[in-house]
Backbone of each chain as ProteinMPNN parsed JSONL, in Angstrom:
{"seq_chain_A": "KAGVTQTPRYLIKTRGQQVTLSCSPISGHRSVSWYQQTPGQGLQFLFEYFSETQRNKGNFPGRFSGRQFSNSRSEMNVSTLELGDSALYLCASSLEGRSASEQYFGPGTRLTVT", "coords_chain_A": {"N_chain_A": [[83.281, 90.852, 98.773], [80.832, 90.27, 101.666], [80.92, 93.267, 104.584], [81.826, 94.308, 107.666], [79.985, 93.004, 109.933], [77.064, 94.407, 112.01], [75.391, 93.888, 114.88], [72.113, 93.974, 117.289], [72.075, 97.579, 115.272], [70.444, 99.898, 116.162], [69.553, 100.108, 120.104], [67.842, 100.585, 123.366], [68.718, 100.367, 126.765], [67.987, 99.663, 129.84], [68.978, 101.342, 133.095], [70.607, 99.156, 134.982], [70.723, 96.465, 133.608], [71.019, 94.28, 131.328], [73.523, 93.194, 128.896], [73.761, 92.818, 124.731], [75.571, 92.665, 122.561], [76.268, 91.85, 118.407], [79.507, 90.251, 116.708], [79.783, 89.868, 112.58], [82.563, 89.013, 111.915], [84.789, 89.953, 108.739], [84.779, 87.229, 106.342], [87.05, 85.013, 106.613], [88.885, 86.254, 108.482], [89.635, 86.328, 111.661], [91.072, 88.101, 113.524], [88.899, 90.347, 115.599], [87.435, 93.046, 117.235], [87.004, 95.097, 119.616], [85.581, 97.96, 120.634], [84.417, 101.522, 122.473], [82.659, 104.091, 121.485], [82.867, 107.397, 122.912], [81.625, 111.054, 122.267], [83.34, 111.994, 124.574], [85.21, 110.735, 125.217], [86.727, 109.668, 123.174], [87.484, 107.54, 120.974], [87.563, 103.971, 122.504], [89.912, 101.147, 123.212], [88.867, 98.059, 124.053], [88.262, 94.898, 124.408], [90.011, 92.777, 122.415], [89.818, 89.453, 120.08], [90.748, 86.602, 119.782], [91.45, 83.526, 117.564], [88.836, 82.666, 119.626], [89.802, 82.992, 122.096], [90.807, 85.457, 124.368], [93.349, 88.065, 123.137], [94.119, 90.459, 124.008], [93.507, 92.45, 126.13], [91.406, 95.834, 126.968], [91.711, 99.069, 129.322], [88.682, 98.731, 131.532], [85.581, 97.596, 133.421], [85.661, 94.914, 134.877], [82.396, 94.316, 133.963], [82.14, 94.127, 131.612], [82.262, 91.844, 129.04], [83.428, 89.443, 126.854], [83.702, 87.078, 124.441], [83.999, 84.884, 121.035], [83.298, 82.782, 119.236], [83.87, 80.124, 117.269], [84.046, 79.89, 114.219], [84.274, 82.37, 114.176], [83.146, 84.549, 114.138], [81.59, 86.745, 117.217], [80.958, 88.313, 120.405], [80.507, 90.597, 122.198], [79.357, 91.675, 125.971], [77.546, 93.126, 128.21], [76.987, 94.036, 131.665], [74.78, 94.312, 134.415], [74.201, 97.758, 133.742], [74.983, 101.173, 133.273], [74.452, 104.592, 133.727], [76.448, 105.43, 131.849], [77.431, 103.969, 130.451], [75.991, 104.231, 127.929], [76.529, 104.676, 124.392], [78.324, 103.846, 120.929], [79.574, 101.398, 120.278], [81.92, 99.914, 118.637], [82.872, 97.569, 116.324], [85.388, 95.385, 114.927], [87.236, 94.135, 112.087], [90.54, 92.0, 112.124], [92.599, 90.718, 109.007], [95.344, 88.45, 109.574], [98.683, 88.086, 109.751], [102.193, 88.213, 108.81], [102.612, 90.717, 108.087], [101.87, 93.985, 109.412], [98.219, 94.395, 109.475], [95.487, 95.838, 108.386], [92.466, 97.612, 110.527], [88.916, 96.439, 109.701], [85.862, 98.249, 110.35], [82.931, 97.722, 111.569], [79.555, 98.997, 111.464], [78.612, 99.536, 113.869], [76.817, 99.999, 116.504], [74.918, 101.493, 119.08], [73.963, 102.194, 121.935], [72.054, 103.125, 124.357], [71.04, 103.781, 127.168], [69.042, 104.305, 129.933]], "CA_chain_A": [[83.089, 90.048, 100.196], [80.991, 91.716, 102.556], [81.754, 94.087, 105.037], [81.752, 93.725, 109.463], [78.195, 93.28, 110.229], [76.502, 94.18, 113.563], [73.479, 93.25, 115.686], [71.579, 95.208, 116.394], [72.248, 98.633, 115.052], [70.374, 100.7, 117.691], [69.239, 99.631, 121.755], [67.912, 101.325, 124.392], [68.914, 99.162, 128.175], [67.49, 100.398, 131.711], [69.839, 100.783, 134.28], [71.275, 97.467, 135.699], [69.575, 95.327, 133.006], [72.49, 93.369, 130.624], [73.054, 93.902, 126.806], [74.411, 90.934, 124.264], [75.479, 92.923, 121.272], [77.243, 90.257, 117.963], [79.397, 91.115, 115.537], [80.795, 88.758, 112.357], [83.764, 90.183, 111.264], [84.511, 89.617, 107.545], [85.563, 86.138, 105.886], [88.149, 84.795, 106.225], [88.886, 87.624, 109.244], [90.447, 85.967, 112.867], [91.439, 88.831, 115.194], [87.798, 90.764, 115.812], [88.09, 93.282, 117.98], [85.872, 95.697, 119.699], [85.374, 99.584, 121.355], [83.329, 102.154, 122.709], [83.024, 105.647, 121.445], [81.759, 108.444, 122.83], [82.143, 111.929, 122.5], [84.196, 112.721, 125.77], [86.634, 109.915, 125.656], [86.772, 109.288, 121.589], [87.312, 105.769, 121.405], [88.286, 103.298, 123.778], [90.04, 99.86, 122.943], [88.057, 96.821, 125.107], [88.92, 93.426, 123.771], [90.154, 91.797, 121.049], [89.628, 88.069, 120.707], [91.822, 85.642, 118.037], [90.215, 82.213, 117.086], [88.241, 82.028, 120.577], [90.486, 83.777, 122.964], [90.93, 86.979, 124.341], [94.273, 88.374, 123.414], [94.083, 91.723, 124.822], [92.138, 93.889, 127.326], [91.746, 97.503, 127.502], [91.035, 99.047, 131.236], [87.325, 98.164, 131.661], [85.514, 96.65, 134.692], [84.699, 94.005, 134.858], [81.412, 94.008, 133.537], [81.639, 94.209, 130.561], [82.859, 91.126, 128.053], [83.291, 88.798, 125.651], [83.874, 85.798, 123.611], [84.143, 85.035, 120.37], [83.006, 81.739, 118.749], [85.262, 79.116, 116.156], [83.182, 80.562, 112.971], [84.768, 83.902, 114.527], [81.518, 85.876, 114.685], [82.022, 87.612, 118.447], [79.997, 88.466, 121.0], [80.026, 91.235, 123.257], [78.282, 91.571, 126.939], [77.925, 94.365, 129.19], [75.636, 93.454, 132.503], [74.455, 96.311, 135.269], [74.246, 98.482, 131.998], [75.108, 102.139, 133.916], [74.202, 105.576, 132.647], [77.556, 106.027, 130.977], [77.458, 102.97, 129.287], [75.35, 104.464, 126.545], [77.707, 104.977, 123.417], [78.426, 103.51, 120.144], [79.942, 99.987, 120.157], [82.32, 98.785, 117.558], [83.389, 95.965, 116.62], [86.528, 95.677, 113.63], [88.38, 92.518, 111.975], [91.391, 91.969, 110.483], [93.434, 89.795, 108.525], [95.955, 88.321, 110.696], [99.728, 88.236, 109.312], [103.077, 88.905, 109.055], [103.083, 92.026, 108.482], [100.382, 95.18, 110.094], [97.652, 94.54, 108.792], [94.443, 97.263, 109.308], [91.41, 97.26, 111.393], [87.908, 96.59, 109.502], [84.782, 97.932, 111.5], [81.335, 97.738, 111.071], [78.627, 99.897, 111.196], [78.577, 100.036, 115.043], [75.698, 99.418, 118.137], [74.482, 102.348, 119.235], [73.499, 101.999, 122.949], [71.445, 104.116, 124.797], [71.404, 103.42, 129.139], [68.167, 105.296, 130.891]], "C_chain_A": [[82.507, 90.799, 101.123], [81.174, 91.47, 104.047], [81.226, 92.627, 106.747], [80.39, 94.193, 109.057], [78.258, 93.267, 112.026], [75.272, 94.662, 114.196], [73.383, 94.256, 116.728], [72.199, 96.26, 116.315], [72.01, 99.507, 116.892], [70.038, 99.491, 118.772], [69.129, 100.839, 122.594], [67.462, 100.178, 125.404], [68.024, 100.576, 128.809], [68.641, 100.028, 132.191], [69.797, 99.396, 135.17], [70.514, 96.576, 134.992], [71.409, 95.2, 131.835], [72.144, 93.376, 129.113], [74.18, 92.835, 126.62], [74.499, 92.093, 122.747], [76.478, 91.522, 120.381], [77.706, 90.842, 116.759], [79.691, 89.654, 113.557], [81.811, 89.05, 111.658], [84.073, 89.295, 109.445], [84.827, 88.003, 107.118], [86.471, 86.173, 105.541], [89.006, 85.717, 107.623], [89.304, 86.994, 110.665], [89.942, 86.336, 113.975], [89.786, 90.038, 114.836], [87.936, 91.162, 117.208], [86.981, 94.327, 118.933], [86.286, 97.233, 120.674], [84.047, 100.228, 121.479], [83.298, 103.763, 122.377], [82.552, 107.047, 121.985], [82.555, 109.206, 123.049], [82.665, 112.529, 123.054], [85.228, 112.122, 125.583], [86.957, 109.577, 124.406], [86.203, 107.581, 121.405], [88.47, 104.945, 121.668], [88.517, 102.344, 122.75], [89.317, 99.164, 124.504], [88.646, 96.203, 125.165], [89.814, 93.341, 122.665], [90.157, 90.236, 121.275], [90.186, 87.68, 119.041], [91.785, 84.679, 118.621], [89.765, 81.294, 118.818], [88.599, 82.19, 121.422], [90.692, 85.463, 123.015], [92.46, 87.397, 124.161], [94.885, 89.779, 123.356], [92.908, 92.713, 125.42], [92.52, 95.535, 127.427], [91.318, 97.443, 128.724], [89.63, 99.106, 131.385], [86.736, 97.169, 132.683], [85.545, 95.828, 133.726], [83.455, 93.052, 134.005], [81.104, 93.964, 132.176], [83.117, 93.201, 130.245], [82.467, 90.693, 127.344], [83.747, 87.396, 125.38], [84.184, 85.47, 121.754], [84.372, 82.798, 120.282], [83.825, 80.907, 117.103], [85.036, 79.683, 115.067], [83.495, 82.159, 112.954], [84.551, 85.017, 114.634], [82.011, 86.021, 116.288], [81.394, 88.195, 118.867], [80.148, 89.394, 122.174], [78.96, 90.998, 124.266], [78.802, 92.576, 128.049], [77.21, 94.419, 130.886], [75.898, 94.69, 133.795], [74.919, 96.86, 134.381], [74.008, 99.869, 133.453], [74.906, 103.499, 132.786], [75.188, 106.256, 131.709], [77.544, 105.099, 130.161], [76.903, 103.552, 127.463], [76.438, 105.289, 125.656], [77.373, 103.959, 122.388], [79.925, 102.393, 120.192], [80.37, 99.689, 119.455], [83.059, 98.139, 117.334], [84.584, 96.034, 114.434], [87.155, 94.484, 113.789], [89.354, 92.814, 111.394], [91.363, 91.251, 110.202], [94.977, 89.576, 109.367], [97.605, 87.858, 109.629], [101.131, 88.307, 109.369], [103.334, 90.243, 109.226], [101.913, 92.551, 108.858], [99.708, 95.174, 109.118], [96.971, 95.746, 108.964], [93.227, 96.391, 110.016], [90.089, 97.46, 110.551], [86.722, 96.867, 109.758], [83.877, 97.964, 110.268], [80.854, 98.565, 111.883], [78.215, 100.739, 113.271], [76.968, 99.714, 116.09], [75.245, 100.709, 118.488], [73.611, 102.025, 120.236], [72.86, 102.968, 124.205], [70.486, 103.784, 126.384], [70.017, 104.782, 129.307], [67.314, 104.716, 131.944]], "O_chain_A": [[83.078, 91.79, 101.579], [81.408, 90.437, 104.674], [80.816, 91.485, 106.954], [79.88, 95.079, 108.372], [78.913, 92.665, 112.876], [74.472, 95.576, 113.994], [74.205, 95.122, 117.028], [73.075, 96.347, 117.175], [72.637, 99.666, 117.939], [70.164, 98.291, 118.529], [69.898, 101.8, 122.641], [66.525, 99.386, 125.294], [67.662, 101.709, 128.491], [69.271, 98.987, 132.004], [68.908, 98.894, 135.857], [69.671, 95.898, 135.58], [72.437, 95.874, 131.771], [71.123, 93.489, 128.434], [74.976, 92.265, 127.366], [73.523, 92.24, 122.012], [77.108, 90.621, 120.934], [77.082, 91.548, 115.966], [79.73, 88.46, 113.852], [81.592, 89.413, 110.503], [83.573, 88.214, 109.136], [85.323, 87.518, 108.135], [86.989, 86.834, 104.641], [90.207, 85.613, 107.373], [89.203, 88.138, 111.107], [89.192, 85.893, 114.844], [89.724, 90.484, 113.69], [88.292, 90.448, 118.145], [85.827, 93.992, 118.663], [87.338, 97.332, 121.306], [82.976, 99.887, 120.977], [83.938, 104.557, 123.067], [81.798, 107.718, 121.281], [83.649, 109.035, 123.584], [82.841, 113.681, 122.657], [86.291, 112.729, 125.713], [87.929, 108.838, 124.562], [85.209, 106.876, 121.58], [89.66, 105.002, 121.357], [87.877, 102.318, 121.698], [89.291, 99.647, 125.636], [89.692, 96.356, 125.795], [90.215, 94.4, 122.181], [90.425, 89.74, 122.369], [90.111, 88.12, 117.893], [91.969, 84.562, 119.832], [90.038, 80.157, 119.202], [87.916, 81.59, 122.252], [90.722, 86.335, 122.147], [93.077, 87.066, 125.174], [95.916, 90.117, 122.775], [91.906, 93.367, 125.13], [93.51, 96.162, 127.807], [90.782, 96.495, 129.298], [89.485, 100.323, 131.267], [87.252, 96.063, 132.84], [85.5, 95.818, 132.496], [83.421, 91.887, 133.607], [79.989, 93.791, 131.685], [84.271, 93.329, 130.653], [81.385, 91.015, 126.851], [84.156, 86.689, 126.301], [84.906, 86.391, 121.372], [85.078, 81.968, 120.853], [84.173, 81.495, 116.079], [86.083, 80.208, 114.688], [83.147, 82.978, 112.103], [85.137, 86.046, 114.971], [82.948, 85.274, 116.569], [80.845, 88.968, 118.081], [79.874, 88.875, 123.256], [77.918, 90.406, 123.984], [79.905, 92.773, 128.558], [76.872, 95.601, 130.961], [76.769, 95.536, 134.001], [76.075, 96.598, 134.047], [73.202, 99.724, 134.373], [75.091, 103.52, 131.57], [74.985, 107.248, 131.009], [77.658, 105.407, 128.974], [77.323, 103.314, 126.33], [77.062, 106.276, 126.045], [76.419, 103.206, 122.588], [81.096, 102.769, 120.132], [79.653, 98.869, 118.882], [84.044, 97.982, 118.056], [84.382, 96.543, 113.332], [87.527, 93.879, 114.795], [89.432, 93.584, 110.437], [90.469, 90.496, 110.585], [95.631, 90.558, 109.718], [97.327, 87.179, 108.641], [101.343, 88.607, 110.544], [103.983, 90.827, 110.093], [100.892, 91.871, 108.751], [100.043, 95.655, 108.035], [97.515, 96.686, 109.543], [93.026, 95.178, 110.092], [89.824, 98.66, 110.483], [86.0, 95.899, 109.521], [83.881, 98.095, 109.044], [81.441, 98.94, 112.898], [77.806, 101.825, 113.682], [76.27, 98.765, 115.733], [75.256, 101.172, 117.348], [72.513, 101.589, 119.889], [73.698, 103.475, 124.95], [69.27, 103.593, 126.389], [70.109, 105.925, 128.859], [66.649, 105.45, 132.674]]}, "seq_chain_B": "GNSVTQMEGPVTLSEEAFLTINCTYTATGYPSLFWYVQYPGEGLQLLLKATKADDKGSNKGFEATYRKETTSFHLEKGSVQVSDSAVYFCALSERRGNFNKFYFGSGTKLNVKP", "coords_chain_B": {"N_chain_B": [[105.628, 104.468, 125.734], [103.316, 103.623, 123.115], [101.617, 105.82, 120.576], [99.429, 107.572, 119.724], [99.285, 110.834, 118.462], [97.021, 113.812, 117.057], [95.739, 116.705, 115.757], [93.855, 118.551, 117.589], [89.994, 120.048, 116.659], [87.347, 121.565, 115.911], [88.378, 121.535, 112.117], [87.39, 123.926, 110.347], [86.573, 124.967, 107.015], [86.075, 126.525, 103.717], [85.053, 125.2, 100.977], [86.517, 123.402, 98.576], [89.101, 125.295, 99.351], [92.387, 124.057, 101.029], [93.833, 121.732, 103.038], [94.957, 120.262, 105.771], [95.811, 117.783, 108.616], [96.924, 116.922, 111.146], [99.176, 114.809, 111.984], [101.51, 112.773, 114.647], [102.569, 110.255, 115.458], [104.549, 107.736, 118.034], [106.157, 105.323, 118.217], [107.782, 102.113, 118.474], [108.906, 100.153, 117.387], [108.845, 99.59, 113.678], [106.059, 100.669, 112.635], [102.92, 100.626, 110.56], [100.804, 102.763, 109.36], [98.243, 104.582, 109.198], [95.265, 105.929, 108.089], [92.033, 106.886, 108.992], [88.443, 106.907, 107.853], [85.388, 108.682, 109.477], [81.954, 108.955, 109.036], [79.01, 110.697, 109.708], [77.115, 108.641, 111.994], [77.255, 106.66, 110.873], [79.849, 103.023, 110.952], [83.634, 103.276, 110.966], [86.011, 104.025, 108.278], [88.683, 102.832, 106.236], [90.892, 104.403, 104.899], [92.803, 105.31, 103.98], [96.63, 104.17, 103.438], [99.917, 102.967, 104.946], [102.828, 101.779, 104.968], [105.508, 101.853, 104.986], [108.177, 103.641, 105.399], [108.474, 106.941, 104.025], [106.797, 105.646, 102.365], [103.367, 106.673, 99.497], [100.626, 106.812, 100.735], [96.818, 107.15, 99.302], [94.047, 108.602, 98.226], [90.498, 108.753, 96.745], [91.726, 112.17, 96.266], [92.374, 113.22, 98.534], [95.557, 112.427, 100.517], [98.836, 111.633, 101.936], [101.618, 111.423, 104.117], [104.514, 108.963, 105.252], [106.692, 109.362, 107.215], [109.327, 108.971, 108.478], [111.513, 110.695, 109.228], [110.582, 112.586, 111.079], [108.297, 111.669, 112.097], [106.129, 111.735, 111.342], [102.866, 111.784, 110.253], [100.561, 113.447, 108.016], [97.716, 113.969, 107.205], [96.584, 115.053, 103.609], [94.795, 117.653, 101.611], [94.094, 118.581, 98.258], [91.492, 119.784, 97.64], [88.961, 120.422, 98.996], [85.607, 119.512, 99.168], [81.523, 119.854, 100.058], [80.97, 117.169, 100.573], [83.332, 116.118, 102.325], [83.041, 116.297, 104.547], [83.497, 115.433, 108.012], [84.542, 113.017, 110.697], [88.082, 112.637, 111.067], [90.596, 109.35, 112.143], [93.618, 109.208, 112.191], [95.533, 106.431, 112.79], [97.653, 103.612, 113.932], [99.412, 100.934, 113.891], [101.25, 98.307, 114.941], [103.277, 95.387, 115.191], [103.875, 93.083, 118.074], [104.8, 90.381, 118.874], [103.333, 87.756, 117.802], [100.337, 88.708, 116.784], [98.462, 92.324, 115.862], [99.099, 95.461, 116.785], [97.028, 97.721, 117.312], [96.617, 101.327, 117.702], [95.184, 104.503, 118.536], [94.345, 107.759, 117.092], [92.36, 111.036, 118.775], [90.816, 111.783, 116.691], [89.76, 114.34, 114.418], [87.408, 116.428, 113.634], [86.393, 117.9, 110.691], [84.522, 120.489, 109.236], [83.162, 121.561, 106.384], [82.262, 123.914, 104.508], [79.961, 125.526, 102.319]], "CA_chain_B": [[104.269, 103.005, 125.126], [102.869, 103.617, 121.461], [100.289, 106.658, 121.453], [99.274, 108.803, 118.225], [98.367, 112.716, 118.254], [96.189, 114.843, 116.154], [95.071, 118.284, 115.47], [91.978, 118.978, 117.829], [89.037, 120.245, 115.769], [86.946, 121.323, 114.827], [88.416, 122.486, 111.424], [86.027, 124.878, 109.044], [87.429, 125.046, 105.296], [85.367, 126.191, 102.604], [84.907, 124.154, 99.951], [88.061, 123.542, 97.73], [90.106, 125.32, 100.095], [93.133, 123.002, 100.782], [93.219, 120.435, 103.317], [95.755, 119.564, 106.338], [95.386, 117.557, 109.65], [98.92, 116.303, 111.591], [99.405, 113.674, 112.382], [102.239, 112.293, 114.984], [102.913, 109.235, 116.708], [105.411, 107.487, 118.812], [106.578, 103.709, 118.038], [109.144, 100.808, 119.524], [109.006, 99.72, 115.813], [108.044, 99.794, 112.454], [104.674, 100.446, 112.526], [102.16, 100.462, 109.296], [99.919, 104.22, 109.816], [96.623, 104.364, 108.502], [94.148, 107.89, 108.287], [90.414, 106.886, 109.009], [87.273, 108.3, 107.47], [83.522, 107.875, 109.861], [80.744, 109.735, 108.026], [77.789, 110.715, 110.724], [76.155, 107.636, 112.221], [78.345, 105.493, 110.382], [81.562, 103.372, 111.65], [85.167, 103.902, 110.253], [86.388, 103.419, 106.82], [89.793, 103.107, 106.317], [91.462, 105.975, 103.999], [94.337, 105.51, 103.363], [97.41, 103.414, 104.272], [101.515, 103.276, 104.49], [103.459, 100.465, 105.599], [107.28, 101.431, 105.353], [109.089, 105.066, 105.901], [108.281, 107.166, 102.645], [105.168, 105.745, 101.457], [102.73, 107.29, 100.327], [99.119, 106.507, 100.513], [96.593, 108.2, 98.438], [92.341, 108.13, 98.388], [90.027, 109.911, 96.744], [92.324, 113.119, 96.497], [93.526, 112.237, 100.421], [97.087, 111.719, 100.547], [99.718, 111.188, 103.367], [102.903, 110.567, 104.023], [104.854, 109.002, 106.441], [107.38, 110.973, 107.886], [109.798, 108.469, 110.219], [112.756, 111.156, 110.287], [109.787, 113.299, 111.999], [107.426, 110.749, 113.243], [105.048, 112.308, 111.614], [101.372, 110.98, 108.867], [99.838, 115.055, 107.943], [96.35, 113.783, 106.094], [96.201, 116.415, 103.008], [93.519, 117.161, 100.714], [93.808, 119.851, 97.738], [90.509, 120.56, 98.029], [87.726, 120.185, 99.968], [84.315, 119.251, 99.125], [81.08, 119.525, 101.319], [80.804, 115.472, 101.307], [84.23, 115.024, 102.989], [82.925, 116.85, 106.312], [83.353, 113.816, 108.857], [85.661, 112.649, 111.637], [88.923, 111.177, 110.551], [91.572, 109.28, 112.855], [94.658, 108.755, 112.297], [96.003, 104.93, 113.97], [98.764, 103.072, 113.547], [98.969, 99.427, 113.746], [102.304, 97.647, 115.345], [103.374, 93.919, 115.104], [104.127, 92.745, 118.491], [105.056, 88.782, 118.833], [102.246, 86.294, 116.832], [99.224, 89.403, 116.872], [99.049, 93.18, 115.573], [98.702, 96.096, 118.273], [96.265, 99.405, 117.034], [96.639, 102.604, 118.533], [94.043, 105.766, 117.539], [94.099, 109.102, 117.971], [91.495, 111.231, 118.864], [89.693, 112.136, 115.993], [89.333, 115.247, 114.099], [86.635, 117.348, 113.079], [86.437, 118.372, 109.546], [83.526, 120.497, 108.793], [83.571, 122.012, 104.462], [80.924, 125.016, 103.88], [79.845, 125.673, 101.284]], "C_chain_B": [[104.095, 104.571, 123.626], [101.885, 104.376, 122.091], [100.041, 106.79, 119.353], [98.828, 109.586, 119.565], [98.276, 113.084, 117.371], [95.829, 115.751, 116.767], [93.693, 117.875, 116.545], [91.841, 119.726, 117.354], [88.388, 120.708, 116.852], [87.799, 122.153, 113.746], [87.041, 122.727, 110.34], [86.826, 125.123, 108.238], [86.41, 125.776, 104.826], [85.525, 125.586, 102.471], [85.758, 124.532, 99.428], [89.078, 124.646, 97.668], [90.89, 123.564, 100.539], [92.926, 122.439, 102.287], [94.323, 119.924, 104.313], [95.517, 119.135, 107.373], [96.769, 117.47, 109.488], [98.67, 115.656, 112.131], [101.034, 112.898, 112.958], [101.733, 111.603, 115.799], [104.516, 108.916, 117.342], [105.313, 105.694, 118.666], [107.526, 103.162, 118.752], [109.48, 101.058, 118.046], [109.205, 100.183, 114.903], [106.814, 99.619, 112.376], [104.013, 100.579, 111.214], [101.151, 101.787, 109.694], [98.928, 104.231, 108.44], [95.482, 105.935, 109.018], [92.259, 106.855, 108.239], [89.733, 107.649, 109.143], [85.692, 107.927, 108.369], [83.017, 108.792, 109.208], [79.5, 109.618, 109.43], [76.949, 109.368, 110.26], [76.27, 105.992, 111.194], [80.048, 104.549, 111.724], [82.886, 103.619, 110.576], [85.292, 103.307, 109.565], [88.021, 103.877, 107.137], [89.737, 103.694, 104.371], [92.357, 105.496, 102.661], [94.994, 104.863, 104.198], [99.433, 103.819, 103.868], [102.606, 102.313, 105.412], [104.575, 100.75, 105.727], [107.473, 103.487, 104.63], [109.32, 104.954, 103.944], [107.261, 106.772, 101.815], [104.31, 106.3, 101.167], [101.495, 106.621, 99.635], [98.104, 107.376, 99.897], [95.019, 107.669, 98.653], [91.746, 109.055, 98.398], [90.678, 110.61, 97.685], [92.651, 113.171, 97.242], [94.855, 112.197, 99.585], [97.528, 111.856, 102.087], [100.829, 110.885, 103.004], [104.599, 110.039, 104.731], [106.363, 109.117, 106.503], [108.683, 110.023, 108.928], [111.305, 109.503, 110.268], [111.673, 111.865, 111.697], [108.561, 112.785, 112.429], [105.825, 110.534, 112.518], [103.487, 111.318, 110.318], [100.164, 112.082, 108.302], [98.886, 114.548, 106.944], [96.48, 115.477, 104.842], [94.991, 115.796, 102.398], [94.011, 118.899, 99.827], [93.056, 120.382, 97.731], [88.961, 120.192, 98.54], [86.367, 119.461, 99.117], [83.726, 118.977, 100.019], [81.217, 118.157, 101.491], [82.2, 114.991, 102.355], [83.878, 115.83, 105.069], [82.359, 115.428, 107.086], [84.469, 114.552, 109.932], [86.559, 111.957, 111.121], [90.173, 110.976, 111.749], [92.456, 109.009, 112.168], [95.31, 107.78, 113.218], [97.386, 104.394, 113.374], [98.987, 101.854, 114.422], [100.72, 98.601, 113.799], [102.463, 95.785, 115.289], [104.59, 93.597, 116.612], [104.012, 90.708, 118.488], [104.461, 87.649, 117.132], [100.996, 87.88, 116.56], [99.753, 91.153, 116.036], [98.096, 94.039, 116.55], [98.08, 97.589, 117.767], [96.083, 100.695, 118.139], [95.409, 103.828, 117.424], [94.876, 106.785, 117.829], [92.638, 109.817, 118.061], [90.126, 111.811, 117.972], [89.9, 114.104, 115.876], [88.212, 116.074, 112.829], [86.37, 117.902, 112.392], [84.605, 118.724, 109.386], [83.249, 122.022, 107.227], [81.678, 122.804, 104.473], [80.987, 125.304, 102.302], [80.118, 126.894, 100.151]], "O_chain_B": [[104.503, 105.709, 123.394], [101.352, 104.231, 123.191], [100.409, 106.252, 118.309], [98.407, 109.389, 120.705], [99.182, 112.944, 116.549], [95.597, 115.83, 117.973], [92.784, 117.086, 116.287], [92.77, 120.508, 117.151], [88.532, 120.542, 118.063], [88.077, 123.309, 114.064], [86.164, 122.029, 109.831], [87.924, 125.538, 108.609], [85.505, 125.753, 105.66], [86.106, 124.841, 103.259], [86.1, 125.713, 99.488], [89.73, 125.006, 96.688], [90.39, 122.442, 100.464], [91.829, 122.686, 102.789], [94.871, 118.951, 103.794], [94.716, 119.941, 107.847], [97.542, 117.691, 108.556], [97.784, 115.805, 112.973], [101.783, 112.465, 112.082], [100.857, 111.849, 116.628], [105.473, 109.671, 117.173], [104.355, 105.029, 119.058], [108.08, 103.78, 119.661], [110.179, 101.975, 117.614], [109.771, 101.276, 114.925], [106.354, 98.519, 112.073], [104.95, 100.695, 110.425], [100.634, 101.499, 110.774], [98.979, 103.974, 107.237], [95.21, 106.573, 110.035], [91.696, 106.35, 107.267], [89.743, 108.653, 109.856], [84.956, 107.027, 107.965], [83.815, 109.587, 108.712], [79.227, 108.556, 109.991], [76.432, 109.005, 109.203], [75.691, 104.924, 110.995], [80.774, 104.991, 112.614], [82.81, 104.167, 109.476], [84.954, 102.125, 109.625], [88.482, 104.762, 107.858], [89.084, 103.53, 103.341], [92.501, 105.392, 101.442], [94.625, 104.697, 105.361], [99.985, 104.522, 103.022], [102.931, 102.507, 106.583], [105.134, 100.075, 106.592], [106.97, 104.151, 103.724], [109.738, 104.148, 103.114], [106.877, 107.346, 100.796], [103.801, 106.834, 102.152], [101.353, 106.114, 98.523], [98.464, 108.553, 99.907], [94.76, 106.568, 99.139], [91.814, 110.002, 99.182], [90.705, 110.463, 98.907], [93.869, 113.218, 97.067], [95.07, 111.997, 98.389], [96.849, 112.095, 103.086], [101.178, 110.291, 101.983], [105.619, 110.724, 104.651], [107.047, 108.847, 105.515], [108.906, 110.438, 110.066], [112.154, 109.256, 111.123], [111.887, 111.721, 112.9], [107.806, 113.471, 113.118], [104.875, 109.797, 112.777], [103.619, 110.207, 109.803], [99.005, 111.694, 108.156], [99.224, 114.684, 105.768], [96.46, 116.646, 105.227], [94.417, 114.707, 102.389], [94.204, 119.974, 100.394], [93.236, 121.598, 97.794], [88.084, 119.548, 97.964], [86.763, 118.695, 98.238], [84.198, 118.271, 100.91], [81.607, 117.815, 102.607], [82.248, 113.938, 102.991], [84.38, 115.765, 106.191], [81.379, 114.702, 106.914], [84.971, 115.667, 110.073], [86.31, 110.835, 110.681], [90.708, 111.954, 112.269], [92.072, 108.361, 111.195], [95.645, 108.158, 114.341], [97.986, 104.87, 112.41], [98.719, 101.878, 115.623], [101.303, 98.369, 112.74], [101.439, 95.109, 115.387], [105.803, 93.766, 116.484], [103.068, 90.051, 118.052], [104.928, 87.169, 116.1], [101.036, 87.855, 115.33], [100.912, 91.363, 115.678], [96.982, 93.758, 116.992], [98.811, 98.571, 117.903], [95.44, 100.754, 119.187], [95.054, 103.886, 116.247], [95.855, 106.791, 118.576], [91.72, 109.252, 117.466], [88.988, 112.127, 118.319], [90.094, 114.904, 116.791], [88.299, 116.193, 111.606], [85.863, 118.919, 112.865], [83.688, 117.903, 109.387], [83.215, 123.237, 107.418], [80.524, 122.374, 104.454], [81.875, 125.272, 101.45], [79.849, 126.707, 98.964]]}, "name": "protein", "num_of_chains": 2, "seq": "KAGVTQTPRYLIKTRGQQVTLSCSPISGHRSVSWYQQTPGQGLQFLFEYFSETQRNKGNFPGRFSGRQFSNSRSEMNVSTLELGDSALYLCASSLEGRSASEQYFGPGTRLTVTGNSVTQMEGPVTLSEEAFLTINCTYTATGYPSLFWYVQYPGEGLQLLLKATKADDKGSNKGFEATYRKETTSFHLEKGSVQVSDSAVYFCALSERRGNFNKFYFGSGTKLNVKP"}
């Protein structure tokens, strides 16, 4: 099975612009989560989608949004970019089941805001 | 609420030294526990997992035992290699109704010197 894929891998944007990142989960996985990773703050949870619905949300401003499509692919969007949004954005998918299952991560999108 | 606490790094060891990275957790229910590893420029990879008390997860020479009495899941390896240099994350997953909720520690950077 192919792993979680994220596009693009690297992105440079200017303050005030917006950006859209894409994530394709492992085939059969319906849960997709997004995380922001920075050196200072570590791994911070953004939101989780399941069956095209946002099921869980972290403490990020409304500039951060996401969506999930019927094929489970997910996108996240950041509007009005700020310098502090520079980070590695990680997507993770998991297989829903009765027991707590693990998440599988993609390679990430490195976003640099100048 | 639930949380994961792991020892701060960086941890610097010589090749073939014994490794321990401490991880403790708080959880209201019966979580599954994980160790993830992140190599430079990559996403997180699942290293090992344990789904119930006294389970031992193991992979690539790494081991961790789910200790419910001490709420711990310490990562160990008998003889580290330079290639083990990475950031290690302890995590837990707990069933909440119809979905799994994940919590990650802050990560511990391991440097192994030849």
